[in-house]
Phi, psi and omega in degrees: 000135179287120185298318178296323175296316175300318178291324177294319172307310190294319182296318178304318178294326176288335176278329182306313177297326177291323181292320175299317181295318181293316177302314180303326179285328181287326188309306183291335182288332181258020172107010169085013184260117177295325177298315181289322175297319174294323179298313177296317181300312188286330179291314180295319180301314176300317173300324177296314181297318176300315179298313180296321177298317178294317180294329179266002174073034175300142170280120183268355183296331173303331181297342178288345175274000182304320179293345181265358179281156182285143188300327179301332182288344177274353184292346176296322176293318179296317184288329175296314179296321178289324172303303184298321179294313183298321179289326171300318180289315185279331184307311178287340180274324185254335194092158185291313178306311184293314185298309190290330176297320183288318179303310185294318181296317173304318183292318175296316175296314182292324184293329177291322174297317176301315180298317182294316187254354177070027182300145176055040174075012177294144176302132177289131178220145185293140173256096185256186185297327178299312184289321169300320175297323178291326176294312182300317172298328180291319178296316178298324179297316176300313183297316178295318182298324189265335184228358182305322179290332177286324188280326187246013178298140182288137186257000000 
């Protein structure tokens, strides 16, 4: 495993709850709508990506092929927007730890399926006992984050 790639992935994980908290603080300032806060966040994110593309000299000529892509290939943007909206909506309702633990558990479980079956061009990777045990521990972690205080509270 490439150490820099692993550190970048960890950093992304560290930033996601912060993003949800920031968007939740934005929400009341722009009228209390999680949808509008997500729209502002996604718009700023899109502008940031365009600026980075310009500054790094990305080739824009490939964008001319955009009308030829299959419509399902655009679902990544839809899913990203729904993620930003969903975290903005759910953070105050569930709390950051509960929300993120459920998101991460869902990501682990679905990622194992993508690794196992190579869906959408994912590289096939073995799903062995260790990886399954990790997923089970992740689900147990979600349960402890969400219900541990009720299960183990002193009586």
